N, C-alpha and C positions, 0 to 999 in steps of 0.2 A: 318604364315609357309612357310619358304624355299621350295626349294627343288633341291637337287643336284644328280648329276648322275653321279655313280661308272662304274670303270673297266667293271663285270659284268652284265651295263645295268638295276639296277635295285633304283627304288625310294630311294632317301637319302630325308631323310624331317624334316628339322634343326626343332620341337616343344618349345625347349623351352628356351630362354637364362639368362643366372646366374650371376648376379655383384663378384662369386666370384666359384674356381673348389669345393671348400670344399662342395660349397648348390648342386651345379654340381653334385658332385661322392653320394652325399646322393639321392640326389636325381634318377640318372643310378641307386644304390644299392635296389631298392621299384621296379624300374621298373626289373632287372636281380628275383629278388626275382615273381616277377609275370611270368619271363618265357619269357620276351620280351627283342631282344636282340636291345645297344644302342653304342656310341659313343660319344662319348665328344671329341669337338674339340673350342680349346681355343690355343692363339695367345702367349707366356710367355716366345719368345725363351727361350725351354728346360731348366723352369723355375727362368733363368734369369735377369730378367724384369717381376719381377709377378705384377708391374702396367703393365703395355700392358692392363692386361685385362679391367682397369677401364672403358679403351675407343670401347674395342669389342664386353665386357660381354665375357663370358662360356657357350658355346651352343650344345645341350644335340642334339641329333638326334637319328633320329629311321628312321625302311620301315617303307614305304608306307602305308604297309597295317599292322603297328601298329601304326596308327599313335595318333590314335580314341580312340582307346584302349589305350595308351598310355597316350592319356590329358584326358578322363578320371580318369581316375590312380591314375593320380598328383596333379588332381584340387582334388578331393575323399581324399588324405593324409593331405590335407593345410589341411583343416576343420577341 
């Protein structure tokens, strides 16, 4: 997991990196359905260069306090 600080000084943790935005959005929907707030972080130049995600991936991040719950949920959803 990677930790970043936002303006409110809350820890934001990248819990998973996906090869494409669709997979990241599906995982985010599972988190949303379980009341876990998340953000998707990816750099594809606003959609102009989707191939950029091949090198960096699309990251899914949550608040540190939700990280373990989110990981358990995503691991369960995959089974």
